[in-house]
KEKE-3310 file (N, C-alpha, C; in steps of 0.2 Angstrom, whole numbers, plus 5000, padded with zeros to 4 digits):
npx = (5087:5078:5066:5048:5034:5020:5002:5002:4995:4982:4985:4990:4980:4975:4973:4976:4969:4975:4967:4962:4974:4989:4994:4996:4995:5000:5001:5016:5022:5030:5038:5042:5052:5066:5066:5063:5074:5085:5081:5084:5097:5103:5101:5108:5121:5123:5118:5119:5131:5138:5136:5138:5151:5159:5157:5145:5135:5136:5131:5118:5114:5114:5103:5092:5090:5084:5078:5075:5066:5056:5052:5047:5035:5029:5025:5021:5018:5022:5022:5020:5023:5016:5018:5010:5011:5024:5036:5040:5042:5043:5039:5037:5027:5027:5021:5017:5028:5037:5048:5061:5058:5059:5061:5063:5076:5073:5060:5060:5056:5044:5033:5030:5035:5028:5016:5017:5021:5009:5000:5006:5003:4990:4988:4992:4991:4978:4975:4985:4996:5005:5015:5030:5048:5064:5077:5088:5101:5097:5086:5077:5071:5061:5052:5048:5041:5030:5022:5030:5040:5055:5062:5075:5092:5101:5114:5122:5133:5141:5149:5160:5159:5151:5134:5123:5107:5090:5077:5061:5044:5026:5011:4995)
npy = (5045:5057:5062:5060:5051:5060:5059:5045:5035:5037:5034:5020:5012:5008:4993:4985:4969:4960:4952:4940:4932:4929:4942:4959:4976:4991:5007:5015:5011:5017:5007:4999:5004:4999:4987:4990:4998:4989:4981:4989:4993:4981:4979:4990:4988:4975:4976:4988:4992:4984:4991:5004:5016:5017:5030:5033:5023:5027:5039:5036:5028:5039:5045:5036:5036:5033:5043:5051:5042:5044:5056:5057:5048:5058:5067:5061:5046:5030:5014:4998:4981:4966:4948:4935:4942:4945:4957:4962:4971:4988:5004:5021:5035:5052:5067:5062:5055:5041:5032:5024:5009:4994:4976:4962:4951:4936:4936:4942:4943:4937:4943:4954:4966:4971:4972:4981:4993:4994:4997:5009:5016:5018:5027:5039:5056:5059:5071:5075:5072:5062:5048:5049:5042:5037:5026:5013:5007:4991:4989:4996:4987:4981:4992:4996:4984:4987:4997:5009:5022:5027:5042:5048:5044:5048:5057:5062:5071:5067:5068:5070:5058:5048:5046:5036:5033:5030:5041:5040:5037:5036:5038:5045)
npz = (5095:5093:5087:5087:5082:5076:5079:5081:5087:5081:5068:5068:5071:5059:5049:5035:5027:5016:5002:5010:5014:5022:5022:5027:5028:5035:5044:5049:5064:5081:5087:5076:5070:5073:5068:5054:5051:5052:5041:5030:5032:5030:5017:5012:5015:5009:4995:4990:4992:4982:4971:4972:4979:4995:5000:4994:4999:5013:5012:5009:5020:5029:5024:5025:5038:5055:5060:5048:5043:5053:5051:5039:5040:5048:5039:5028:5021:5029:5025:5031:5028:5032:5035:5041:5053:5054:5051:5034:5024:5018:5013:5007:5004:4999:4995:4983:4979:4979:4990:4998:4997:5003:5004:5015:5012:5010:5007:4994:4977:4976:4975:4985:4984:4974:4980:4991:4983:4976:4986:4990:4979:4980:4989:4984:4978:4969:4962:4956:4941:4941:4948:4956:4957:4962:4956:4960:4950:4942:4950:4942:4933:4939:4942:4929:4925:4932:4926:4926:4919:4913:4914:4914:4915:4929:4936:4950:4960:4975:4990:4982:4974:4961:4959:4953:4946:4941:4937:4938:4932:4934:4925:4931)
capx = (5081:5075:5059:5043:5029:5014:4997:5003:4988:4977:4987:4993:4975:4973:4977:4972:4971:4975:4965:4961:4980:4993:4997:4992:4998:4997:5006:5022:5022:5036:5041:5043:5059:5071:5066:5063:5081:5088:5080:5087:5104:5104:5101:5113:5127:5124:5116:5120:5139:5140:5134:5141:5156:5157:5154:5138:5133:5136:5126:5112:5114:5111:5097:5087:5090:5078:5075:5071:5060:5050:5049:5043:5030:5025:5024:5019:5015:5026:5019:5022:5019:5017:5017:5010:5013:5031:5037:5044:5045:5041:5039:5036:5026:5026:5019:5017:5036:5038:5055:5062:5055:5063:5059:5067:5079:5070:5053:5060:5054:5037:5027:5029:5037:5022:5011:5020:5021:5001:4997:5008:5000:4983:4989:4994:4985:4975:4974:4992:4996:5009:5019:5038:5053:5071:5078:5095:5102:5095:5079:5072:5066:5054:5047:5047:5036:5024:5020:5033:5044:5062:5061:5080:5097:5104:5121:5123:5140:5140:5155:5166:5158:5145:5128:5119:5101:5085:5071:5056:5037:5020:5005:4989)
capy = (5046:5063:5064:5056:5051:5062:5056:5038:5031:5037:5030:5013:5007:5006:4988:4982:4962:4959:4946:4934:4929:4931:4948:4964:4983:4997:5012:5014:5012:5018:5000:4996:5008:4996:4982:4993:5000:4983:4978:4994:4992:4975:4981:4995:4984:4969:4977:4994:4991:4980:4996:5011:5017:5018:5036:5033:5020:5031:5045:5032:5026:5045:5048:5031:5036:5032:5051:5053:5038:5047:5063:5054:5045:5063:5072:5058:5040:5025:5007:4991:4976:4960:4942:4931:4946:4948:4964:4959:4975:4995:5009:5028:5040:5058:5071:5058:5053:5034:5030:5019:5003:4988:4969:4957:4947:4930:4938:4945:4939:4933:4949:4957:4973:4973:4974:4988:4998:4996:5000:5015:5020:5020:5033:5044:5061:5058:5077:5076:5068:5056:5047:5048:5039:5036:5018:5012:5002:4985:4990:4999:4983:4980:4998:4995:4979:4990:5002:5015:5024:5030:5049:5049:5042:5053:5057:5067:5071:5067:5068:5068:5052:5049:5042:5035:5031:5033:5045:5036:5040:5032:5042:5042)
capz = (5090:5094:5084:5088:5078:5077:5077:5080:5090:5076:5062:5070:5072:5053:5047:5029:5026:5008:4999:5014:5014:5028:5021:5029:5028:5041:5045:5054:5073:5083:5089:5069:5068:5074:5063:5047:5049:5051:5034:5026:5033:5027:5009:5010:5015:5004:4989:4988:4992:4975:4966:4975:4983:5002:5001:4993:5004:5019:5011:5009:5027:5032:5020:5028:5046:5059:5062:5042:5043:5057:5048:5032:5044:5050:5033:5022:5024:5029:5026:5034:5025:5036:5032:5047:5059:5054:5045:5028:5020:5020:5008:5010:4999:5002:4989:4976:4978:4982:4990:5004:4996:5005:5007:5017:5007:5009:5004:4988:4971:4978:4974:4990:4983:4971:4985:4994:4978:4973:4992:4990:4973:4982:4995:4980:4978:4962:4958:4953:4936:4941:4954:4954:4962:4960:4956:4959:4944:4943:4952:4937:4929:4943:4941:4922:4925:4935:4922:4927:4914:4914:4912:4913:4920:4932:4940:4956:4963:4982:4993:4977:4971:4957:4961:4947:4948:4937:4937:4935:4933:4931:4925:4935)
cpx = (5077:5068:5054:5037:5022:5008:4997:4997:4984:4979:4988:4986:4972:4977:4972:4974:4970:4973:4965:4968:4983:4996:4993:4997:4995:5002:5011:5020:5029:5041:5043:5050:5065:5072:5067:5070:5085:5087:5084:5095:5108:5106:5106:5121:5127:5122:5119:5128:5141:5140:5138:5147:5154:5154:5147:5134:5131:5131:5118:5109:5111:5104:5091:5088:5084:5074:5072:5065:5054:5047:5046:5036:5025:5023:5022:5016:5020:5022:5023:5019:5021:5015:5017:5012:5021:5032:5042:5045:5041:5041:5036:5033:5024:5026:5020:5024:5036:5047:5055:5058:5061:5059:5064:5069:5076:5063:5054:5058:5048:5032:5026:5030:5032:5017:5011:5018:5013:4998:4999:5004:4992:4983:4991:4988:4984:4974:4980:4992:5000:5012:5027:5042:5059:5073:5085:5096:5101:5088:5075:5068:5060:5050:5045:5040:5029:5022:5024:5038:5050:5062:5069:5085:5100:5111:5122:5131:5139:5146:5161:5165:5152:5139:5124:5112:5096:5079:5066:5048:5031:5014:4999:4983)
cpy = (5051:5064:5058:5056:5054:5058:5048:5033:5031:5032:5022:5009:5005:4999:4985:4974:4962:4952:4940:4930:4931:4937:4954:4971:4987:5002:5011:5014:5013:5012:4997:4999:5003:4990:4984:4996:4995:4981:4983:4993:4986:4976:4985:4992:4979:4971:4983:4996:4988:4986:5002:5010:5017:5024:5037:5029:5023:5036:5041:5030:5033:5046:5043:5031:5035:5039:5052:5048:5041:5053:5061:5052:5052:5067:5068:5051:5034:5019:5002:4987:4970:4954:4938:4935:4949:4953:4961:4964:4983:4998:5015:5032:5047:5062:5068:5056:5046:5034:5026:5012:4998:4981:4965:4952:4940:4931:4941:4940:4934:4937:4953:4965:4976:4976:4980:4993:4999:4998:5007:5019:5023:5025:5039:5050:5061:5065:5078:5071:5062:5055:5046:5044:5038:5028:5017:5007:4995:4985:4993:4994:4981:4985:4998:4991:4982:4996:5009:5016:5028:5037:5051:5046:5048:5052:5063:5066:5072:5064:5065:5062:5052:5044:5042:5032:5033:5036:5042:5039:5036:5038:5040:5043)
cpz = (5093:5093:5087:5082:5080:5075:5077:5082:5084:5070:5063:5071:5065:5050:5041:5028:5019:5006:5004:5015:5021:5027:5024:5029:5032:5041:5050:5061:5075:5084:5082:5067:5067:5068:5055:5046:5048:5043:5029:5026:5029:5019:5008:5010:5011:4997:4986:4987:4985:4970:4967:4979:4991:5004:4999:4998:5011:5019:5011:5017:5031:5029:5023:5035:5049:5059:5054:5041:5046:5054:5042:5035:5045:5045:5027:5025:5023:5030:5028:5031:5030:5033:5040:5053:5059:5049:5040:5024:5022:5013:5011:5003:5002:4996:4983:4973:4981:4983:4997:5003:4998:5005:5009:5011:5006:5007:4997:4982:4972:4977:4979:4988:4978:4975:4988:4988:4976:4979:4992:4986:4976:4986:4990:4980:4970:4959:4955:4947:4937:4948:4952:4959:4958:4961:4955:4953:4946:4946:4947:4934:4934:4942:4935:4922:4928:4932:4924:4921:4916:4911:4911:4917:4922:4936:4945:4958:4971:4984:4988:4973:4966:4960:4956:4949:4942:4939:4934:4936:4931:4930:4928:4930)
residu = (MET:GLN:LYS:THR:ILE:LYS:ASN:LEU:ILE:LEU:LYS:SER:THR:GLN:VAL:ASN:ILE:ILE:ASN:LYS:THR:ASN:LEU:ALA:VAL:ARG:PRO:LEU:LYS:ILE:ASP:ASP:ILE:LYS:VAL:ILE:HIS:GLN:ILE:ILE:GLU:TYR:HIS:LEU:THR:ASN:THR:TYR:SER:LYS:ILE:TYR:SER:ASN:GLU:ILE:VAL:ASN:PHE:TYR:LYS:SER:TYR:HIS:SER:ALA:ASP:ASN:ILE:ILE:GLU:ASP:SER:ASN:ASN:GLY:TYR:VAL:LEU:ILE:LEU:LEU:PHE:SER:PHE:GLU:ILE:VAL:GLY:THR:GLY:THR:ILE:ARG:ASN:ASN:TYR:ILE:ASN:ARG:MET:PHE:VAL:LYS:LYS:ARG:PHE:GLN:ASN:LYS:GLY:TYR:GLY:THR:VAL:ILE:LEU:SER:GLU:LEU:GLU:LYS:MET:SER:ASP:ASN:LYS:LYS:LYS:SER:ILE:ARG:LEU:ASP:ALA:ILE:PRO:GLY:SER:GLU:LEU:PHE:TYR:LEU:LYS:ASN:GLN:TYR:THR:ILE:ASN:CYS:GLN:ALA:PHE:ASP:LYS:ILE:ARG:ASN:LYS:TYR:LEU:GLU:TYR:PHE:LYS:MET:GLU:LYS:LEU:LEU)
# end
């Protein structure tokens, strides 16, 4: 991991407690990288591999590398969701584009993804007309429930395999 997080001390002091619960959100700290990467790897191995070929899963592993997480932290905002001081999820917003939203398996279907999405939306640039994201098949239902619309179903050819996903948008 060659890259470092710029302005980490300034960013890492910001912690927002949500509704007097045991939930809190804060920016990424360098010490979070290992845990975040483990959460992502779990989903790539156990969820993405059911949808995509090994070539596509390997593409996503490269895309969600520790270095890319740090780069997004330096050029956007990487959010960490905590429940009772345990990291339970993450999401990124950069140029009004949300990506890398993951929640630990045992915390799924309990509203934590919606909390992450809502917090990322608050970080958006309101001067732009919308927030965009790409959703893997199956996850688009979550975003539809959160007022996103499907602009199109996309197919990209990566490493001679097709990557299917949905381009989605929410108007501000």
